[in-house]
C-alpha distance (Angstrom), angle and dihedral (degrees) to the residues before:
residue distance angle dihedral
M1 . . .
N2 3.73 . .
F3 3.83 119.5 .
K4 3.81 94.8 -128.0
T5 3.79 91.0 53.5
S6 3.79 91.8 48.8
A7 3.79 91.3 48.0
L8 3.80 91.3 48.6
I9 3.80 94.6 51.3
A10 3.80 91.1 45.4
A11 3.81 91.4 51.2
L12 3.81 92.4 47.5
T13 3.80 91.8 47.8
L14 3.79 92.1 48.4
S15 3.79 90.6 47.4
A16 3.79 92.7 49.9
T17 3.81 91.9 46.3
A18 3.80 91.8 50.1
S19 3.79 90.1 47.6
F20 3.79 91.9 52.0
A21 3.80 90.7 52.5
A22 3.81 93.4 47.7
S23 3.79 97.2 47.3
D24 3.81 106.7 41.4
N25 3.79 91.3 137.4
N26 3.78 97.0 46.9
L27 3.79 111.7 79.3
Q28 3.78 94.0 -176.8
D29 3.80 91.3 58.0
D30 3.80 90.5 45.2
Y31 3.79 90.4 51.5
L32 3.80 94.2 48.9
D33 3.81 92.2 45.1
A34 3.80 92.7 49.7
Q35 3.79 90.6 47.8
A36 3.83 91.2 50.5
H37 3.80 91.7 46.6
A38 3.81 91.1 52.1
K39 3.81 90.9 48.8
A40 3.82 91.4 49.3
L41 3.80 92.1 51.0
S42 3.79 90.5 46.6
A43 3.81 91.1 51.1
Q44 3.80 90.6 49.4
L45 3.79 91.0 50.5
D46 3.81 90.3 49.7
T47 3.82 89.6 55.5
M48 3.80 87.9 52.2
G49 3.81 91.1 54.0
V50 3.82 95.2 -105.3
D51 3.80 117.0 131.6
A52 3.81 103.3 -130.3
N53 3.78 129.9 165.1
A54 3.80 122.0 -158.2
T55 3.79 94.0 -173.4
I56 3.78 120.2 112.7
D57 3.80 118.8 -164.3
F58 3.77 112.4 -148.0
N59 3.81 102.2 -157.8
S60 3.78 94.3 179.9
P61 3.79 134.6 34.4
V62 3.79 111.1 -75.4
T63 3.76 133.5 176.7
L64 3.77 122.2 -110.8
S65 3.80 90.9 -109.4
Q66 3.83 89.3 54.0
K67 3.80 89.0 51.9
V68 3.80 90.5 51.1
E69 3.81 90.2 50.4
A70 3.81 91.2 48.4
Y71 3.80 90.7 53.1
H72 3.80 91.2 47.7
D73 3.81 87.9 54.5
K74 3.83 89.9 47.9
I75 3.82 90.4 50.1
S76 3.81 90.0 52.2
D77 3.81 90.4 50.9
L78 3.81 92.4 47.7
Q79 3.82 91.3 46.4
G80 3.81 89.0 53.9
Q81 3.80 90.5 50.8
F82 3.80 89.6 48.5
E83 3.80 92.9 51.7
S84 3.81 91.8 46.9
A85 3.80 92.2 49.2
R86 3.79 91.6 47.7
A87 3.78 91.8 49.9
A88 3.80 90.6 50.7
Q89 3.81 93.3 55.6
């Protein structure tokens, strides 16, 4: 894995983590941060040759807090894929 890529993902993860801590009461910020975090992990996985999709299709009306939870679940899934891909290298 290339150093710039590792540094980029670390910076994005740190930024998203700091944003989550700073905006606990703002669901919109939490939603946008979770969405960005999922996209960053997906992009990292793509550079590692793993087909990953950060998109979530909401087929029915959901609340913003449900969207945040869905993205947290997606992040967990993508993180698992990342760890598996890293272990396989």
